[in-house]
C-alpha positions in Angstrom: 0.2 -0.3 -0.1 2.3 2.3 -0.9 4.5 4.7 -3.9 6.7 1.4 -3.7 4.3 -1.2 -4.7 1.6 0.2 -6.7 0.8 -3.0 -7.6 -2.3 -2.0 -10.2 0.6 -0.6 -12.3 3.3 -3.6 -11.8 3.0 -4.6 -15.7 3.7 -1.3 -16.9 6.2 0.5 -14.3 7.8 -2.3 -12.0 9.6 -3.9 -14.6 11.4 -1.1 -15.6 11.8 0.5 -11.9 15.4 -0.9 -11.2 16.6 0.8 -14.5 14.8 3.7 -13.8 16.6 4.4 -10.4 20.2 3.9 -12.0 19.2 6.2 -14.5 18.3 8.5 -12.1 21.5 8.5 -10.1 23.3 8.8 -13.8 20.9 12.0 -14.4 21.7 13.6 -10.9 25.3 12.7 -11.8 24.8 15.3 -14.4 23.6 17.7 -13.0 26.7 17.5 -10.3 24.6 16.0 -7.1 26.3 12.3 -6.9 25.2 10.6 -4.0 27.9 10.1 -1.5 29.4 6.8 -1.1 29.0 5.1 2.0 32.1 3.4 2.7 34.5 5.3 5.1 32.0 7.3 6.5 30.3 5.3 9.6 30.5 7.5 12.6 29.8 4.9 15.4 27.5 4.9 18.4 28.6 5.2 21.8 30.2 2.6 23.5 29.2 1.8 27.8 30.1 -1.5 29.9 26.3 -2.7 29.3 25.4 -4.4 26.5 23.0 -2.1 24.4 20.1 -5.0 24.9 20.9 -4.8 28.9 20.9 -0.6 28.8 17.9 1.2 30.1 18.3 4.0 27.0 19.2 1.3 24.3 16.6 2.2 22.2 17.1 4.6 19.3 20.9 5.0 20.0 22.5 5.7 17.1 25.0 2.6 15.8 26.2 4.2 12.6 25.5 7.6 10.6 26.4 7.4 6.8 26.0 10.1 4.4 24.1 8.3 1.2 23.1 11.8 -1.1 23.6 15.6 -1.4 21.5 17.1 -3.8 21.6 21.1 -4.5 18.3 22.7 -4.7 18.4 22.6 -8.3 18.8 18.8 -8.0 16.0 18.3 -5.9 13.7 20.4 -8.2 14.8 18.8 -11.2 14.5 14.9 -9.1 10.7 15.5 -7.9 9.6 17.2 -11.5 10.2 14.3 -13.1 8.0 12.4 -11.1 5.6 14.8 -11.8 5.6 17.3 -8.4 4.9 20.9 -8.2 8.2 21.7 -6.8 7.4 25.5 -5.5 8.3 24.7 -2.2 11.8 23.6 -2.9 13.7 26.2 -1.2 17.2 24.5 -0.4 19.0 21.7 -1.4 19.4 18.8 0.9 22.4 16.4 2.3 20.9 12.3 3.2 22.1 10.0 5.8 21.5 5.8 6.7 21.1 5.9 10.4 21.3 2.4 11.5 19.9 2.1 15.3 18.7 -0.2 17.8 14.9 -0.5 18.3 13.3 -3.6 19.0 11.4 -6.7 17.0 7.5 -7.1 17.3 8.3 -9.4 20.2 10.3 -6.8 22.4 13.9 -8.2 21.7 16.6 -6.4 20.3 17.6 -5.4 16.9 18.8 -3.1 14.6 17.1 -0.8 11.7 17.6 1.9 9.0 16.0 4.8 8.1 17.1 8.0 6.1 17.9 11.4 7.8 17.6 14.4 5.6 19.0 17.8 6.2 18.6 20.9 4.5 21.1 22.9 3.4 21.1 26.7 4.9 17.6 27.5 6.4 17.1 27.7 10.3 19.9 26.5 12.7 17.7 24.4 15.4 15.5 22.2 12.5 11.6 20.8 13.4 11.3 17.3 12.5 9.2 16.0 9.8 8.4 11.9 10.5 7.6 10.6 6.9 6.3 6.7 6.9 6.5 5.1 3.6 3.8 2.6 1.9 4.4 -0.8 0.8 7.8 -2.0 -0.7 8.7 -5.9 -1.1 12.3 -5.5 -1.9 14.2 -4.6 1.3 16.8 -2.2 -1.3 13.6 0.3 -1.9 13.3 1.4 1.2 14.5 5.1 1.8 18.0 4.7 2.8 19.1 1.9 0.5 17.8 3.3 -3.1 17.2 6.7 -4.7 14.2 6.1 -6.0 10.5 7.3 -5.0 11.0 6.3 -1.5 12.6 9.2 -1.2 9.9 12.0 -2.7 8.3 12.9 0.5 12.0 13.2 2.3 13.8 15.4 -0.1 10.4 17.7 -0.3 10.1 18.1 2.8 13.8 18.7 3.9 14.2 20.9 0.9 11.5 23.1 2.8 13.5 23.7 5.7 12.8 20.9 8.1 14.9 17.7 9.0 13.1 14.6 7.8 13.3 11.0 9.9 12.2 8.3 7.1 12.1 4.9 8.7 12.9 1.6 6.7 10.8 -0.3 9.3 11.7 -3.9 10.6 13.3 -6.1 7.8 14.0 -3.4 5.0 16.8 -1.4 4.1 19.8 -2.1 6.5 17.7 -3.7 8.4 18.2 -8.0 9.5 15.2 -10.6 9.2 11.7 -10.5 6.9 9.8 -7.0 7.1 6.4 -7.8 9.5 4.5 -5.9 6.7 1.1 -4.6 8.6 2.3 -4.9 12.0 1.3 -1.5 13.1 3.0 -2.3 16.9 6.6 -2.7 15.8 6.0 0.0 13.2 5.5 2.5 15.4 8.4 1.5 17.6 10.5 1.4 14.8 9.5 5.0 13.6 9.9 6.2 17.5 13.0 4.9 17.2 14.1 6.8 14.4 12.9 10.1 15.8 15.3 9.5 18.9 18.2 8.3 16.6 17.5 11.7 14.3 18.1 13.5 17.0 21.2 12.3 17.8 22.4 12.5 14.5 21.0 15.9 14.2 23.3 16.7 17.4 26.9 15.4 15.8 25.8 17.3 12.3 25.5 20.2 14.3 21.9 21.1 13.5 19.8 20.2 16.1 16.2 19.7 16.8 13.5 21.8 18.3 11.6 19.3 19.3 8.6 20.0 17.2 7.4 16.8 15.2 5.0 16.6 11.8 3.8 13.5 10.9 3.1 12.0 7.7 2.9 9.1 5.4 1.3 7.3 2.8 -0.9 4.4 2.2 0.6 1.9 5.0 2.9 5.0 6.0 -0.4 6.5 6.6 -1.8 4.2 9.2 2.0 4.2 10.6 1.6 8.0 11.1 -1.7 8.2 12.5 -0.5 5.5 15.2 2.9 7.1 15.7 0.7 10.6 16.6 -1.5 8.5 19.0 1.9 7.4 20.6 3.7 10.6 20.7 0.6 12.5 22.2 0.1 9.8 24.7 3.8 10.7 26.1 6.0 7.8 24.1 8.9 10.4 24.6 8.3 13.6 26.1 11.3 15.2 24.0 9.1 15.4 21.0 5.5 17.3 20.5 3.5 16.4 17.7 2.6 19.8 15.9 0.0 18.2 13.1 -0.6 15.2 11.5 -1.3 14.7 7.7 -1.3 11.0 6.7 -2.2 10.4 2.9 -4.3 7.1 1.8 -3.7 5.2 4.7 -5.8 2.1 5.1 -7.0 2.8 8.6 -10.2 0.4 8.5 -8.9 -3.0 7.4 -12.1 -4.8 8.7 -14.7 -2.4 7.5 -13.2 -0.3 4.6 -10.3 -1.9 2.9 -11.2 -6.0 3.1 -14.8 -5.4 1.6 -13.1 -3.5 -0.9 -10.6 -5.9 -1.5 -13.9 -8.3 -2.6 -16.0 -6.2 -4.2 -14.0 -4.7 -6.8 -13.0 -1.1 -5.5 -9.4 -2.5 -5.1 -7.9 -3.6 -8.0 -7.4 -7.2 -8.4 -3.3 -7.2 -9.2 -3.6 -5.1 -6.1 -5.5 -6.7 -4.3 -3.8 -10.3 -4.8 -0.8 -9.0 -3.9 -1.2 -6.9 -0.5 -3.7 -9.6 0.9 -0.9 -12.0 0.5 1.9 -10.2 1.7 0.0 -9.4 4.7 -1.3 -13.0 5.4 2.4 -14.1 5.0 3.6 -11.7 7.6 1.1 -11.5 10.1 1.1 -15.9 10.1 5.2 -15.3 11.2 4.2 -13.6 14.0 0.5 -14.9 14.8 0.2 -18.7 13.2 -2.7 -18.5 11.0 -2.2 -22.2 9.7 -0.2 -25.2 10.5 0.5 -25.6 6.7 0.6 -23.4 3.9 -1.8 -25.3 1.6 -4.7 -24.3 4.4 -4.6 -21.1 2.8 -2.8 -21.8 -0.4 -4.3 -23.5 -3.3 -1.4 -25.3 -4.5 1.1 -25.1 -6.6 1.5 -21.9 -4.5 1.7 -22.8 -1.4 5.0 -24.2 -1.6 6.5 -20.6 -2.8 4.7 -18.1 -1.4 6.1 -17.7 2.0 9.4 -17.9 0.2 8.2 -14.6 -2.1 7.9 -12.4 0.1 11.7 -12.7 2.1 12.6 -8.7 1.3 14.7 -10.3 -1.5 12.0 -10.7 -4.4 11.4 -7.5 -6.3 7.8 -7.1 -7.5 8.4 -7.7 -11.1 9.3 -11.1 -9.8 6.9 -11.7 -7.2 3.6 -11.1 -9.2 4.0 -12.9 -12.3 5.0 -16.3 -9.7 1.5 -15.3 -8.3 -2.2 -16.3 -10.7 -4.1 -13.2 -11.5 -6.7 -13.2 -9.2 -7.1 -13.8 -4.9 -9.8 -16.1 -5.5 -7.3 -18.0 -7.7 -4.4 -18.4 -5.2 -6.2 -19.0 -2.0 -8.5 -22.6 -0.7 -12.0 -22.1 -0.9 -12.5 -22.0 2.3 -9.6 -19.2 3.4 -11.5 -17.2 0.4 -14.3 -17.4 2.9 -12.3 -16.9 6.1 -11.0 -13.5 4.8 -14.4 -12.1 4.0 -16.0 -13.5 7.4 -12.9 -13.5 9.5 -12.6 -14.7 13.3 -10.6 -16.1 15.6 -7.0 -15.0 15.6 -7.1 -13.9 11.6 -10.1 -11.3 12.9 -7.7 -10.9 15.5 -4.7 -9.6 13.4 -6.9 -7.7 11.2 -8.1 -5.7 14.2 -4.8 -5.4 15.8 -4.3 -3.1 12.9 -6.8 -0.8 12.7 -8.4 1.5 15.3 -5.6 4.1 14.9 -8.3 6.9 14.2 -9.4 6.5 17.9 -8.1 8.4 19.7 -8.5 12.8 20.2 -5.2 14.7 18.4 -4.8 18.0 20.2 -3.0 18.9 17.0 -4.5 19.7 13.9 -5.4 16.6 11.8 -5.8 16.3 7.5 -6.4 12.9 5.8 -5.6 13.3 2.3 -7.1 10.9 -0.1 -8.4 10.4 -3.7 -12.2 9.1 -4.9 -9.7 7.6 -8.0 -7.9 5.1 -5.4 -8.0 2.0 -6.2 -5.6 0.6 -4.3 -6.6 1.8 -0.9 -10.0 3.3 -1.2 -11.0 6.5 0.2 -13.7 4.6 2.6 -10.4 4.0 5.1 -9.9 8.2 5.2 -13.8 8.8 5.8 -13.7 6.1 8.3 -10.5 7.4 10.4 -12.1 10.9 10.0 -15.6 9.3 11.8 -13.6 8.0 14.0 -12.0 11.4 14.8 -15.6 13.0 14.7 -16.7 10.8 17.5 -14.5 12.1 19.6 -14.8 15.9 18.8 -12.2 16.2 16.8 -12.6 17.9 13.2 -10.6 16.2 10.5 -11.1 16.9 6.8 -11.0 14.6 3.9 -9.3 16.0 1.1 -10.1 14.2 -1.9 -7.6 14.5 -4.6 -10.2 13.5 -7.2 -10.0 10.6 -10.0 -6.4 10.1 -9.5 -4.5 6.7 -8.9 -2.6 5.8 -5.7 0.5 7.2 -6.4 -0.9 10.1 -7.7 -2.4 11.1 -5.3 0.7 11.1 -2.9 2.5 13.5 -6.0 -0.6 16.1 -5.3 -0.5 15.5 -1.9 2.9 15.8 -0.6 3.2 19.8 -1.8 0.1 20.9 -0.3 0.8 19.1 3.0 4.5 21.0 3.3 2.4 24.8 2.7 -0.1 23.1 5.6 2.9 22.9 7.8 4.0 25.9 7.0 1.0 27.8 8.4 0.9 24.9 11.2 4.6 26.2 12.2 3.8 30.0 11.6 1.0 29.6 13.6 2.6 27.9 16.2 
């Protein structure tokens, strides 16, 4: 559910994504904005006598700070314009770094994760921070810190407007170990919160300290994460950070009542329905066993290959051709019915990801979506707005009209920058 996996466009665009990403780097090099190499730029985290996992402050500890890119203002504008974005808010060049930091697994054990940290060149000395959480991606190399690709659009857009940006890769993507616990809201929030903490340390080391004000946004899967992270910040998860505004885009906020019904009534296109649901089931089964054998859920010959396809080392253009055309052809008849009427463990994992709009934000909220989205239908945003309204919060749904899932972000991103500007000025 995101820029990195607009599955509906897979046949047309995904087969060339790696070529285009490489071409983008070549173009940027020609503009004099070659990404810095990582070699020789490791900055170790602090050391102590106790193992990191045993220290109370280990979560969010910065392990390594690696420069990955530097672009002047014109280079950023060209990069975003190539995607079709409005570049009027691009005011600065940017410097981008990969942060490696300590966080926790879904079970609470110690692990590491990576993320992209971006600073504007110029602007204020002390910087507000944008938390940008990305959409669905199957291959770890499409994570924001790993590749100069669409996963960096939002980070460069916000940084070039004058704010620092923390864009977590999440667990198991980028350079983080293990598989990605896709759509596991709890671990997405811990990884995102710990990325904010690591960014605070990185900002100090780079001589651009943070103010502590956080503006949260995210796209698709990341829209849902942004809502959940906002809730955590407002509940006091880390008193050094104060949420100031919340602007998620096209988040699947209501799997039970909006997204899943749309998968079965045709509002979600068949390729995206197949991709998202298969990714969700295989990832959730690793965390909360949903079957004893894959053949309970998947028909042959797919039962033997499905889990391996979603190991973060397969590209979309490898995964989709290996599956049948529709979810009905992939799933057993029994499991196809179960998904439409979930109960037991399956219902529990669905509900564990929902409810992230069921709180009362003390900050302005805008929900960006589009009536043309056939990946995450606008019903999700309307459900979220209704949840907030029941708690006395008016969160307008900004409908970008008859545009695709990815186009929804391309239109929304620059509008969010301007809205954050206005919110910052009021604050």
